N, CA, C and O atoms as CSV, one atom per row, in Angstrom:
chain,resi,resn,atom,element,x,y,z
A,1,UNK,N,N,28.194,35.793,-27.023
A,1,UNK,CA,C,27.140,34.793,-27.139
A,1,UNK,C,C,25.810,35.478,-27.449
A,1,UNK,O,O,25.565,36.598,-27.003
A,2,UNK,N,N,24.981,34.823,-28.190
A,2,UNK,CA,C,23.680,35.356,-28.547
A,2,UNK,C,C,22.772,35.266,-27.328
A,2,UNK,O,O,22.622,34.201,-26.730
A,3,UNK,N,N,22.166,36.396,-26.964
A,3,UNK,CA,C,21.388,36.515,-25.723
A,3,UNK,C,C,20.283,35.474,-25.595
A,3,UNK,O,O,20.058,34.952,-24.503
A,4,UNK,N,N,19.589,35.161,-26.684
A,4,UNK,CA,C,18.465,34.218,-26.622
A,4,UNK,C,C,18.903,32.828,-26.170
A,4,UNK,O,O,18.092,32.066,-25.644
A,5,UNK,N,N,20.172,32.493,-26.368
A,5,UNK,CA,C,20.660,31.163,-25.995
A,5,UNK,C,C,21.044,31.069,-24.524
A,5,UNK,O,O,21.353,29.982,-24.035
A,6,UNK,N,N,21.030,32.200,-23.807
A,6,UNK,CA,C,21.397,32.193,-22.398
A,6,UNK,C,C,20.278,31.686,-21.493
A,6,UNK,O,O,20.534,31.301,-20.352
A,7,UNK,N,N,19.059,31.681,-21.982
A,7,UNK,CA,C,17.946,31.179,-21.166
A,7,UNK,C,C,17.459,29.853,-21.743
A,7,UNK,O,O,17.759,29.507,-22.886
A,8,UNK,N,N,16.709,29.126,-20.936
A,8,UNK,CA,C,16.173,27.838,-21.380
A,8,UNK,C,C,14.880,27.989,-22.173
A,8,UNK,O,O,14.339,26.996,-22.659
A,9,UNK,N,N,14.379,29.206,-22.313
A,9,UNK,CA,C,13.103,29.421,-22.993
A,9,UNK,C,C,13.118,28.882,-24.422
A,9,UNK,O,O,12.195,28.175,-24.826
A,10,UNK,N,N,14.155,29.211,-25.186
A,10,UNK,CA,C,14.217,28.767,-26.583
A,10,UNK,C,C,14.448,27.259,-26.660
A,10,UNK,O,O,13.942,26.605,-27.572
A,11,UNK,N,N,15.206,26.699,-25.714
A,11,UNK,CA,C,15.442,25.247,-25.667
A,11,UNK,C,C,14.122,24.531,-25.396
A,11,UNK,O,O,13.801,23.544,-26.059
A,12,UNK,N,N,13.366,25.021,-24.434
A,12,UNK,CA,C,12.077,24.415,-24.094
A,12,UNK,C,C,11.080,24.537,-25.240
A,12,UNK,O,O,10.275,23.633,-25.462
A,13,UNK,N,N,11.128,25.647,-25.965
A,13,UNK,CA,C,10.212,25.883,-27.084
A,13,UNK,C,C,10.377,24.815,-28.161
A,13,UNK,O,O,9.394,24.366,-28.749
A,14,UNK,N,N,11.608,24.414,-28.417
A,14,UNK,CA,C,11.907,23.464,-29.486
A,14,UNK,C,C,11.818,22.018,-28.997
A,14,UNK,O,O,11.513,21.116,-29.778
A,15,UNK,N,N,12.079,21.800,-27.724
A,15,UNK,CA,C,11.980,20.449,-27.186
A,15,UNK,C,C,13.309,19.839,-26.789
A,15,UNK,O,O,13.409,18.622,-26.630
A,16,UNK,N,N,14.327,20.663,-26.628
A,16,UNK,CA,C,15.618,20.151,-26.166
A,16,UNK,C,C,16.775,20.785,-26.908
A,16,UNK,O,O,16.610,21.371,-27.977
A,17,UNK,N,N,17.953,20.653,-26.313
A,17,UNK,CA,C,19.152,21.265,-26.888
A,17,UNK,C,C,19.529,20.650,-28.220
A,17,UNK,O,O,19.917,21.361,-29.146
A,18,UNK,N,N,19.418,19.326,-28.325
A,18,UNK,CA,C,19.772,18.671,-29.579
A,18,UNK,C,C,18.860,19.134,-30.715
A,18,UNK,O,O,19.334,19.482,-31.797
A,19,UNK,N,N,17.556,19.137,-30.466
A,19,UNK,CA,C,16.609,19.575,-31.497
A,19,UNK,C,C,16.850,21.030,-31.881
A,19,UNK,O,O,16.738,21.393,-33.051
A,20,UNK,N,N,17.181,21.863,-30.896
A,20,UNK,CA,C,17.480,23.266,-31.186
A,20,UNK,C,C,18.701,23.376,-32.085
A,20,UNK,O,O,18.690,24.136,-33.054
A,21,UNK,N,N,19.751,22.629,-31.777
A,21,UNK,CA,C,20.968,22.660,-32.592
A,21,UNK,C,C,20.689,22.220,-34.026
A,21,UNK,O,O,21.172,22.832,-34.978
A,22,UNK,N,N,19.904,21.149,-34.171
A,22,UNK,CA,C,19.577,20.650,-35.508
A,22,UNK,C,C,18.764,21.682,-36.278
A,22,UNK,O,O,19.040,21.943,-37.450
A,23,UNK,N,N,17.781,22.262,-35.638
A,23,UNK,CA,C,16.934,23.257,-36.298
A,23,UNK,C,C,17.744,24.476,-36.721
A,23,UNK,O,O,17.599,24.959,-37.844
A,24,UNK,N,N,18.591,24.973,-35.835
A,24,UNK,CA,C,19.434,26.126,-36.167
A,24,UNK,C,C,20.351,25.791,-37.339
A,24,UNK,O,O,20.460,26.560,-38.295
A,25,UNK,N,N,21.009,24.635,-37.255
A,25,UNK,CA,C,21.955,24.255,-38.300
A,25,UNK,C,C,21.277,24.133,-39.659
A,25,UNK,O,O,21.801,24.616,-40.663
A,26,UNK,N,N,20.117,23.492,-39.693
A,26,UNK,CA,C,19.415,23.323,-40.967
A,26,UNK,C,C,18.956,24.664,-41.537
A,26,UNK,O,O,19.028,24.884,-42.746
A,27,UNK,N,N,18.489,25.553,-40.674
A,27,UNK,CA,C,18.032,26.854,-41.156
A,27,UNK,C,C,19.199,27.704,-41.634
A,27,UNK,O,O,19.073,28.411,-42.633
A,28,UNK,N,N,20.330,27.649,-40.943
A,28,UNK,CA,C,21.518,28.398,-41.370
A,28,UNK,C,C,21.963,27.926,-42.747
A,28,UNK,O,O,22.326,28.742,-43.595
A,29,UNK,N,N,21.939,26.625,-42.977
A,29,UNK,CA,C,22.294,26.088,-44.295
A,29,UNK,C,C,21.354,26.646,-45.353
A,29,UNK,O,O,21.804,27.060,-46.421
A,30,UNK,N,N,20.059,26.662,-45.072
A,30,UNK,CA,C,19.095,27.216,-46.028
A,30,UNK,C,C,19.399,28.685,-46.327
A,30,UNK,O,O,19.368,29.109,-47.482
A,31,UNK,N,N,19.690,29.447,-45.290
A,31,UNK,CA,C,19.997,30.868,-45.486
A,31,UNK,C,C,21.272,31.040,-46.298
A,31,UNK,O,O,21.343,31.920,-47.156
A,32,UNK,N,N,22.271,30.217,-46.041
A,32,UNK,CA,C,23.527,30.300,-46.792
A,32,UNK,C,C,23.325,29.932,-48.259
A,32,UNK,O,O,24.051,30.403,-49.133
A,33,UNK,N,N,22.328,29.082,-48.519
A,33,UNK,CA,C,22.034,28.668,-49.892
A,33,UNK,C,C,21.079,29.633,-50.590
A,33,UNK,O,O,20.670,29.383,-51.724
A,34,UNK,N,N,20.723,30.729,-49.927
A,34,UNK,CA,C,19.935,31.756,-50.584
A,34,UNK,C,C,18.491,31.892,-50.139
A,34,UNK,O,O,17.754,32.691,-50.718
A,35,UNK,N,N,18.058,31.145,-49.136
A,35,UNK,CA,C,16.686,31.287,-48.649
A,35,UNK,C,C,16.479,32.699,-48.095
A,35,UNK,O,O,17.399,33.300,-47.540
A,36,UNK,N,N,15.284,33.206,-48.250
A,36,UNK,CA,C,14.962,34.552,-47.781
A,36,UNK,C,C,14.716,34.536,-46.277
A,36,UNK,O,O,13.923,33.731,-45.789
A,37,UNK,N,N,15.386,35.415,-45.540
A,37,UNK,CA,C,15.131,35.494,-44.093
A,37,UNK,C,C,13.693,35.911,-43.816
A,37,UNK,O,O,13.115,36.693,-44.571
A,38,UNK,N,N,13.113,35.393,-42.737
A,38,UNK,CA,C,11.741,35.714,-42.363
A,38,UNK,C,C,11.667,36.867,-41.371
A,38,UNK,O,O,10.582,37.239,-40.925
A,39,UNK,N,N,12.815,37.430,-41.028
A,39,UNK,CA,C,12.915,38.624,-40.178
A,39,UNK,C,C,13.895,39.580,-40.858
A,39,UNK,O,O,14.659,39.178,-41.736
A,40,UNK,N,N,13.865,40.837,-40.445
A,40,UNK,CA,C,14.792,41.821,-41.001
A,40,UNK,C,C,16.228,41.449,-40.654
A,40,UNK,O,O,16.518,41.067,-39.520
A,41,UNK,N,N,17.120,41.560,-41.625
A,41,UNK,CA,C,18.508,41.179,-41.408
A,41,UNK,C,C,19.228,42.173,-40.496
A,41,UNK,O,O,19.904,41.755,-39.556
A,42,UNK,N,N,19.104,43.447,-40.744
A,42,UNK,CA,C,19.715,44.490,-39.909
A,42,UNK,C,C,21.166,44.197,-39.551
A,42,UNK,O,O,21.582,44.431,-38.416
A,43,UNK,N,N,21.940,43.689,-40.506
A,43,UNK,CA,C,23.356,43.437,-40.289
A,43,UNK,C,C,23.675,42.192,-39.481
A,43,UNK,O,O,24.829,41.975,-39.113
A,44,UNK,N,N,22.665,41.366,-39.197
A,44,UNK,CA,C,22.882,40.173,-38.386
A,44,UNK,C,C,23.370,39.006,-39.236
A,44,UNK,O,O,23.097,38.940,-40.435
A,45,UNK,N,N,24.091,38.091,-38.607
A,45,UNK,CA,C,24.601,36.895,-39.277
A,45,UNK,C,C,23.462,35.897,-39.512
A,45,UNK,O,O,22.371,36.041,-38.960
A,46,UNK,N,N,23.735,34.887,-40.338
A,46,UNK,CA,C,22.742,33.835,-40.592
A,46,UNK,C,C,22.374,33.116,-39.297
A,46,UNK,O,O,21.212,32.769,-39.090
A,47,UNK,N,N,23.345,32.894,-38.435
A,47,UNK,CA,C,23.083,32.253,-37.148
A,47,UNK,C,C,22.124,33.089,-36.308
A,47,UNK,O,O,21.176,32.556,-35.732
A,48,UNK,N,N,22.365,34.385,-36.237
A,48,UNK,CA,C,21.489,35.270,-35.469
A,48,UNK,C,C,20.086,35.315,-36.066
A,48,UNK,O,O,19.096,35.372,-35.337
A,49,UNK,N,N,20.005,35.290,-37.392
A,49,UNK,CA,C,18.704,35.289,-38.075
A,49,UNK,C,C,17.937,34.011,-37.730
A,49,UNK,O,O,16.755,34.075,-37.394
A,50,UNK,N,N,18.593,32.863,-37.808
A,50,UNK,CA,C,17.932,31.590,-37.514
A,50,UNK,C,C,17.401,31.569,-36.086
A,50,UNK,O,O,16.275,31.127,-35.855
A,51,UNK,N,N,18.182,32.032,-35.142
A,51,UNK,CA,C,17.754,32.050,-33.745
A,51,UNK,C,C,16.582,32.999,-33.551
A,51,UNK,O,O,15.645,32.683,-32.818
A,52,UNK,N,N,16.623,34.151,-34.196
A,52,UNK,CA,C,15.522,35.109,-34.082
A,52,UNK,C,C,14.238,34.544,-34.697
A,52,UNK,O,O,13.152,34.747,-34.155
A,53,UNK,N,N,14.355,33.840,-35.820
A,53,UNK,CA,C,13.187,33.226,-36.445
A,53,UNK,C,C,12.556,32.189,-35.512
A,53,UNK,O,O,11.332,32.102,-35.419
A,54,UNK,N,N,13.375,31.415,-34.833
A,54,UNK,CA,C,12.857,30.425,-33.881
A,54,UNK,C,C,12.203,31.129,-32.699
A,54,UNK,O,O,11.105,30.765,-32.280
A,55,UNK,N,N,12.882,32.136,-32.168
A,55,UNK,CA,C,12.384,32.865,-31.004
A,55,UNK,C,C,11.029,33.502,-31.279
A,55,UNK,O,O,10.168,33.544,-30.400
A,56,UNK,N,N,10.837,34.005,-32.514
A,56,UNK,CA,C,9.594,34.681,-32.893
A,56,UNK,C,C,8.558,33.732,-33.506
A,56,UNK,O,O,7.554,34.177,-34.062
A,57,UNK,N,N,8.811,32.426,-33.399
A,57,UNK,CA,C,7.887,31.415,-33.939
A,57,UNK,C,C,7.676,31.537,-35.439
A,57,UNK,O,O,6.610,31.182,-35.943
A,58,UNK,N,N,8.666,32.028,-36.153
A,58,UNK,CA,C,8.581,32.108,-37.614
A,58,UNK,C,C,8.853,30.747,-38.238
A,58,UNK,O,O,8.336,30.439,-39.312
A,59,UNK,N,N,9.666,29.931,-37.568
A,59,UNK,CA,C,9.933,28.569,-38.026
A,59,UNK,C,C,9.831,27.635,-36.831
A,59,UNK,O,O,10.023,28.035,-35.683
A,60,UNK,N,N,9.529,26.400,-37.126
A,60,UNK,CA,C,9.517,25.366,-36.099
A,60,UNK,C,C,9.760,24.039,-36.791
A,60,UNK,O,O,9.529,23.909,-37.993
A,61,UNK,N,N,10.212,23.084,-36.059
A,61,UNK,CA,C,10.466,21.759,-36.624
A,61,UNK,C,C,9.305,20.843,-36.315
A,61,UNK,O,O,8.734,20.881,-35.226
A,62,UNK,N,N,8.970,20.031,-37.276
A,62,UNK,CA,C,8.012,18.961,-37.061
A,62,UNK,C,C,8.818,17.681,-37.129
A,62,UNK,O,O,9.319,17.317,-38.194
A,63,UNK,N,N,8.949,16.999,-36.013
A,63,UNK,CA,C,9.819,15.834,-35.935
A,63,UNK,C,C,9.046,14.568,-36.284
A,63,UNK,O,O,8.095,14.188,-35.601
A,64,UNK,N,N,9.477,13.934,-37.355
A,64,UNK,CA,C,8.941,12.651,-37.770
A,64,UNK,C,C,10.136,11.852,-38.296
A,64,UNK,O,O,11.257,12.063,-37.834
A,65,UNK,N,N,9.926,10.954,-39.237
A,65,UNK,CA,C,11.051,10.218,-39.806
A,65,UNK,C,C,12.039,11.159,-40.483
A,65,UNK,O,O,13.252,10.981,-40.376
A,66,UNK,N,N,11.512,12.162,-41.180
A,66,UNK,CA,C,12.354,13.174,-41.810
A,66,UNK,C,C,11.956,14.523,-41.241
A,66,UNK,O,O,10.773,14.862,-41.242
A,67,UNK,N,N,12.925,15.309,-40.752
A,67,UNK,CA,C,12.570,16.617,-40.213
A,67,UNK,C,C,12.022,17.529,-41.310
A,67,UNK,O,O,12.526,17.549,-42.433
A,68,UNK,N,N,11.003,18.264,-40.965
A,68,UNK,CA,C,10.414,19.240,-41.877
A,68,UNK,C,C,10.446,20.577,-41.173
A,68,UNK,O,O,10.082,20.681,-40.002
A,69,UNK,N,N,10.880,21.599,-41.884
A,69,UNK,CA,C,10.940,22.937,-41.330
A,69,UNK,C,C,9.729,23.681,-41.846
A,69,UNK,O,O,9.514,23.738,-43.057
A,70,UNK,N,N,8.929,24.254,-40.956
A,70,UNK,CA,C,7.771,24.980,-41.437
A,70,UNK,C,C,7.979,26.467,-41.243
A,70,UNK,O,O,8.427,26.925,-40.191
A,71,UNK,N,N,7.644,27.202,-42.276
A,71,UNK,CA,C,7.733,28.645,-42.250
A,71,UNK,C,C,6.349,29.165,-42.600
A,71,UNK,O,O,5.818,28.861,-43.668
A,72,UNK,N,N,5.771,29.943,-41.709
A,72,UNK,CA,C,4.393,30.392,-41.866
A,72,UNK,C,C,3.503,29.163,-42.038
A,72,UNK,O,O,3.521,28.261,-41.200
A,73,UNK,N,N,2.730,29.125,-43.114
A,73,UNK,CA,C,1.866,27.965,-43.319
A,73,UNK,C,C,2.463,27.009,-44.348
A,73,UNK,O,O,1.863,25.980,-44.655
A,74,UNK,N,N,3.628,27.336,-44.878
A,74,UNK,CA,C,4.267,26.483,-45.880
A,74,UNK,C,C,5.201,25.501,-45.188
A,74,UNK,O,O,5.696,25.770,-44.094
A,75,UNK,N,N,5.439,24.359,-45.831
A,75,UNK,CA,C,6.395,23.390,-45.325
A,75,UNK,C,C,7.528,23.282,-46.331
A,75,UNK,O,O,7.288,23.142,-47.530
A,76,UNK,N,N,8.740,23.347,-45.855
A,76,UNK,CA,C,9.896,23.189,-46.710
A,76,UNK,C,C,10.588,21.901,-46.299
A,76,UNK,O,O,11.071,21.795,-45.171
A,77,UNK,N,N,10.644,20.927,-47.185
A,77,UNK,CA,C,11.318,19.678,-46.863
A,77,UNK,C,C,12.811,19.929,-46.919
A,77,UNK,O,O,13.324,20.502,-47.880
A,78,UNK,N,N,13.497,19.497,-45.887
A,78,UNK,CA,C,14.932,19.698,-45.803
A,78,UNK,C,C,15.659,18.626,-46.574
A,78,UNK,O,O,15.200,17.486,-46.639
A,79,UNK,N,N,16.805,18.982,-47.169
A,79,UNK,CA,C,17.570,17.949,-47.870
A,79,UNK,C,C,18.071,16.919,-46.871
A,79,UNK,O,O,18.532,17.266,-45.784
A,80,UNK,N,N,17.978,15.651,-47.246
A,80,UNK,CA,C,18.449,14.613,-46.340
A,80,UNK,C,C,19.944,14.421,-46.537
A,80,UNK,O,O,20.479,14.666,-47.619
A,81,UNK,N,N,20.602,13.985,-45.490
A,81,UNK,CA,C,22.021,13.694,-45.583
A,81,UNK,C,C,22.194,12.367,-46.293
A,81,UNK,O,O,21.581,11.371,-45.909
A,82,UNK,N,N,23.020,12.344,-47.319
A,82,UNK,CA,C,23.241,11.130,-48.089
A,82,UNK,C,C,24.513,10.412,-47.647
A,82,UNK,O,O,25.161,9.738,-48.448
A,83,UNK,N,N,24.861,10.555,-46.394
A,83,UNK,CA,C,26.069,9.897,-45.889
A,83,UNK,C,C,25.711,8.489,-45.417
A,83,UNK,O,O,24.684,8.285,-44.769
A,84,UNK,N,N,26.549,7.543,-45.740
A,84,UNK,CA,C,26.327,6.161,-45.282
A,84,UNK,C,C,27.592,5.622,-44.707
A,84,UNK,O,O,27.628,4.474,-44.263
C-alpha cells in the first residue's frame, strides 16, 4: 500500500475519501494519456505520481458542477463522462 494513504492527512486535504478517489482517478487517466508529471517519476507508477502530486499540493480539485483539476496556476478542464 502507498504510505500516504495510510493516514487521514491526504483525505482531509482533499475533503473526503470519495473526492480523493475521484481526483486520483482523473489524474491517473491524464498521466496515462500523456500528461507530464509534476514531480520526478523516479520509477514510480502513475498512481504513485498522482498521490505524490496531491500530497505536495501540485494539484487540487475545485468542486463545482464540473470538476476542474488545477496544476500550478493553470486550470485543466477534465473530460466529462458521456455515459447516460
